C-alpha positions in Angstrom: 17.4 20.1 -8.9 18.9 20.5 -5.5 22.5 19.7 -4.9 22.2 16.3 -3.1 24.8 14.2 -1.5 24.8 10.4 -2.0 25.8 7.6 0.4 25.5 3.9 -0.1 24.6 1.8 2.9 25.8 -1.8 3.2 23.6 -2.7 6.2 20.5 -1.6 8.1 22.6 -0.3 10.9 24.8 1.8 8.6 21.7 3.2 6.9 20.2 4.2 10.2 23.4 6.0 11.2 23.6 7.8 7.9 20.0 8.9 8.0 20.3 10.0 11.6 23.4 12.1 10.8 21.6 13.6 7.9 18.7 14.7 10.0 15.3 15.7 8.5 16.9 16.5 5.1 18.1 12.9 4.6 16.0 10.4 2.7 16.4 6.7 1.9 16.8 5.9 -1.8 15.5 2.6 -3.1 13.8 2.9 -6.5 13.8 6.7 -6.2 10.8 7.0 -8.6 9.1 9.5 -6.2 11.8 11.0 -4.1 14.1 11.9 -7.0 11.2 13.8 -8.6 10.6 15.6 -5.3 14.2 16.6 -5.1 14.3 17.8 -8.7 11.1 19.8 -8.3 12.1 21.1 -4.8 8.8 20.0 -3.2 10.9 18.6 -0.4 14.1 19.8 1.1 16.6 16.9 0.5 20.3 17.2 1.1 21.3 13.5 1.3 20.2 10.3 -0.4 21.1 7.1 1.5 21.0 4.2 -1.0 19.4 1.2 0.7 18.8 -1.0 -2.3 22.0 -2.9 -1.9 21.1 -4.2 1.6 20.1 -7.9 1.0 17.4 -7.8 3.7 15.6 -5.1 1.8 15.6 -7.0 -1.6 14.0 -10.2 -0.6 10.8 -12.3 -0.8 10.2 -15.1 1.7 7.2 -17.2 2.3 6.2 -20.1 4.6 2.7 -21.5 5.4 3.4 -20.8 9.1 4.8 -17.3 9.1 3.3 -16.0 5.9 5.0 -13.6 3.4 7.8 -11.2 4.1 8.8 -8.7 1.4 11.9 -6.4 1.6 10.8 -2.8 1.4 13.0 -2.1 -1.6 12.1 -5.2 -3.7 11.0 -3.9 -7.1 7.4 -4.3 -8.2 8.3 -6.5 -11.2 9.8 -9.1 -8.9 6.6 -9.2 -6.9 4.1 -9.7 -9.7 6.5 -12.1 -11.3 6.7 -14.3 -8.2 4.6 -17.4 -8.5 3.8 -17.6 -4.8 2.6 -14.0 -4.7 0.6 -14.5 -7.8 -1.1 -17.6 -6.4 -1.7 -16.6 -2.8 -1.6 -12.8 -2.8 -3.1 -11.8 -6.1 -4.2 -8.4 -4.7 -0.5 -7.5 -4.5 -0.3 -8.3 -8.2 -3.3 -6.1 -8.8 -1.5 -3.2 -7.2 2.1 -3.6 -8.2 1.3 -4.1 -11.9 -0.5 -0.7 -11.9 2.2 1.4 -10.2 3.5 3.7 -13.0 4.5 1.9 -16.2 6.8 -1.0 -16.9 9.9 1.1 -16.7 8.8 2.5 -13.3 8.0 -1.0 -12.0 11.6 -2.1 -12.6 12.6 0.2 -9.8 9.6 1.2 -7.7 8.8 -0.8 -4.6 5.8 -1.3 -2.3 8.0 0.1 0.5 8.6 3.3 -1.4 5.0 3.5 -2.4 4.0 3.3 1.2 6.6 5.8 2.4 5.6 8.3 -0.2 2.3 8.2 1.7 0.1 9.6 -1.1 -3.6 9.4 -0.3 -4.0 7.9 -3.9 -1.2 5.3 -3.6 -2.1 2.2 -5.5 -0.2 -0.1 -3.1 -1.6 0.9 0.2 -5.2 -0.3 0.1 -4.1 -3.8 -0.8 -1.6 -3.7 2.1 -4.3 -2.7 4.5 -6.8 -5.4 3.6 -4.0 -8.0 3.6 -3.1 -7.0 7.2 0.4 -5.9 6.4 2.7 -5.1 9.3 5.5 -2.5 8.6 8.9 -3.3 10.2 10.8 0.0 10.8 14.5 0.3 11.8 15.8 3.4 13.6 18.2 4.7 16.2 16.2 3.0 19.0 16.1 -0.4 17.3 13.2 -1.9 15.4 9.4 -1.5 15.8 6.3 -2.7 14.0 3.4 -0.7 12.9 0.1 -1.8 11.3 0.0 -0.4 7.8 -3.4 1.3 8.4 -1.7 3.4 11.1 1.4 4.3 9.0 0.2 7.3 7.0 -0.7 10.4 9.0 -1.5 13.0 6.4 -0.8 13.6 2.7 2.9 12.8 2.1 3.5 12.3 5.8 3.9 9.2 8.0 5.1 7.9 11.4 8.8 7.7 10.4 11.1 9.7 12.6 14.6 10.9 12.0 16.9 8.0 11.2 14.1 5.6 10.6 13.2 3.7 7.4 11.0 0.8 6.4 12.9 -2.5 6.2 10.2 -5.1 5.6 6.5 -5.8 5.1 5.0 -8.8 6.8 1.7 -10.5 5.7 0.0 -13.4 7.4 -0.6 -16.6 5.4 -4.0 -16.4 3.6 -6.8 -18.2 5.5 -8.8 -20.9 3.8 -11.7 -19.6 1.9 -10.2 -16.1 1.5 -9.9 -13.8 -1.5 -8.8 -10.3 -2.1 -9.0 -7.8 -4.9 -7.8 -4.2 -5.7 -9.3 -1.8 -8.3 -8.8 1.8 -9.2 -10.4 4.4 -11.4 -8.2 6.8 -13.4 -9.0 9.3 -16.1 -6.7 7.7 -18.7 -6.1 4.1 -19.6 -2.7 3.8 -17.8 0.0 5.7 -15.9 -2.2 8.1 -14.0 -3.0 8.9 -10.4 -6.2 7.3 -9.1 -9.4 9.4 -8.7 -10.4 6.7 -6.3 -9.2 3.2 -5.5 -10.4 0.3 -3.2 -9.4 -3.1 -2.0 -11.4 -5.8 -0.2 -10.5 -9.1 1.4 -13.2 -11.6 2.5 -13.3 -15.0 4.0 -16.3 -17.2 3.2 -17.6 -20.2 5.0 -18.8 -23.3 3.0 -22.4 -22.0 3.0 -21.3 -18.6 1.6 -21.5 -16.7 4.9 -18.8 -13.9 5.2 -16.8 -14.8 8.3 -14.3 -12.0 8.1 -13.7 -9.0 5.9 -11.5 -5.9 5.4 -12.3 -3.0 3.1 -10.0 -0.1 2.3 -10.5 2.9 0.0 -8.0 5.5 -1.2 -7.8 8.9 -2.8 -11.0 9.9 -1.0 -9.5 11.2 2.3 -6.1 12.6 3.5 -4.9 9.1 4.0 -5.9 5.6 2.7 -8.7 4.4 4.9 -9.6 1.1 6.6 -13.4 1.2 6.5 -14.5 -0.9 9.4 -18.2 -0.1 8.9 -18.0 -1.6 5.4 -16.6 -4.8 6.8 -19.2 -4.9 9.6 -21.9 -4.7 7.0 -20.7 -8.0 5.5 -19.5 -10.2 8.4 -21.9 -12.8 9.8 -24.2 -12.7 6.8 -24.4 -14.4 3.5 -23.0 -12.3 0.7 -26.1 -10.7 -0.9 -27.1 -7.6 -2.9 -28.2 -6.0 0.4 -25.0 -6.6 2.3 -22.8 -5.5 -0.6 -24.9 -2.3 -1.0 -24.6 -1.6 2.7 -20.8 -2.0 2.6 -20.6 0.2 -0.5 -22.7 2.9 1.3 -20.3 2.7 4.3 -17.3 3.4 2.1 -19.1 6.4 0.5 -20.0 7.7 3.9 -16.4 7.4 5.1 -15.1 9.5 2.1 -13.8 12.9 2.9 -12.3 13.9 -0.5 -11.3 17.1 -2.3 -12.1 18.4 -5.7 -9.0 18.7 -8.0 -8.1 18.4 -11.7 -8.8 14.6 -11.7 -12.2 14.5 -10.0 -14.8 16.2 -7.9 -15.9 15.5 -4.3 -19.2 14.1 -5.6 -17.5 11.8 -8.1 -15.0 10.5 -5.5 -17.8 9.8 -3.0 -19.7 7.8 -5.6 -16.6 5.9 -6.8 -15.7 4.9 -3.2 -19.0 2.9 -3.2 -18.8 1.6 -6.7 -15.2 0.3 -6.3 -16.0 -1.2 -2.9 -18.9 -3.1 -4.5 -16.8 -4.4 -7.3 -13.9 -5.4 -5.1 -16.3 -7.3 -2.8 -17.7 -9.3 -5.7 -14.4 -10.1 -7.2 -12.7 -10.9 -3.9 -15.6 -13.4 -3.3 -15.0 -14.9 -6.7 -11.3 -15.4 -5.8 -12.3 -16.9 -2.4 -14.5 -19.4 -4.1 
């Protein structure tokens, strides 16, 4: 493992200052379930860890019917899926956070860390995309907000600059008649990286017409994707076999995967459609 310095930040401002001084070899440390492994295996050049998990703003869950849900970026997964409000109103977040690693990992890993690791196969990101999450970033020039679908730029890379880190994730309050679902396919029963994953949120009118939709697929392109064509295939029409099939086909068409030890291009293209179809059906069940 690399020789890495450690600094503990007591505030967002102090963390920004430490990260800025450390330059491009400084990294925030929250759960550390990804970044410590990267330092140990020397896949990234890291000389400084800035511990942010003791900043109260980063370990928090707040909800109101007006402003929606705000989650501190370092809040551990187990606190999210154990929260009654999230379980009731944002079950797709439970779908994701209960699958990130195993139980021990979930005691430290966070949605913010999962997002900042920016893996194409991240289990947290498709749910964030369909739930319209906004990422609040702090840095030397103050704070800025980025839509989560614009956050990842390539495998393991994102929009964060020197001295910047994610502070919070914001979600709008769920609309009436809405439901969301996340699913993945992995080679083993648990604790593996997705061959493909997908999430869908739909809003249904009283007559069953889809009034709004978002579809996201992961592990099938360099970054998790927001598949607008899949949503367009659903909106304005009753949910039917034809519209679901059209949305699934749009997700497969959007896929631009690689072949690796977990799956082939052909398999991933197929799974993008299959998982989209299943998440649509199950999101509609939740909406009802």
